[in-house]
C-alpha positions, 0 to 999 in steps of 0.5 A, a space after each residue: 067379149 071384152 076389151 082389156 083396158 088395163 093389165 098390171 102384173 109382176 114377176 110373181 104372177 106365175 105363182 098366183 093360185 087364187 083369183 078374185 073377180 069383181 063385176 061392175 056396171 058402168 053408168 051409160 053416158 055420152 062420154 064414159 069415164 075410164 073404169 079403174 081398179 077398185 081394190 089394191 093389195 100389197 099381196 096381189 101378183 097382178 090385176 086385169 080390167 076387162 070392159 064389155 062395151 055391149 053391156 056397159 059392164 066391166 070385170 076386175 080380176 085380181 091374182 093372189 098366191 095366198 087366199 085373200 082373206 082380207 077381201 073374203 072377210 069383207 064379202 062375208 060381212 065378218 
């Protein structure tokens, strides 16, 4: 279960064939700071931020038309 906090899409979202998923833990606090997107790319066709209040966890989704090599290389440590 999740609550969509932010959704940003452009007209090219229909052409997106790749999705990058990033999971983040949210530190427990009496007053939570609103989660935000951690990446930005000129090539993304859209992004969504989903919050799970039961687990203090959020997931970011980034949608791309082409394989996002800039992020794949960072993850692989290249």
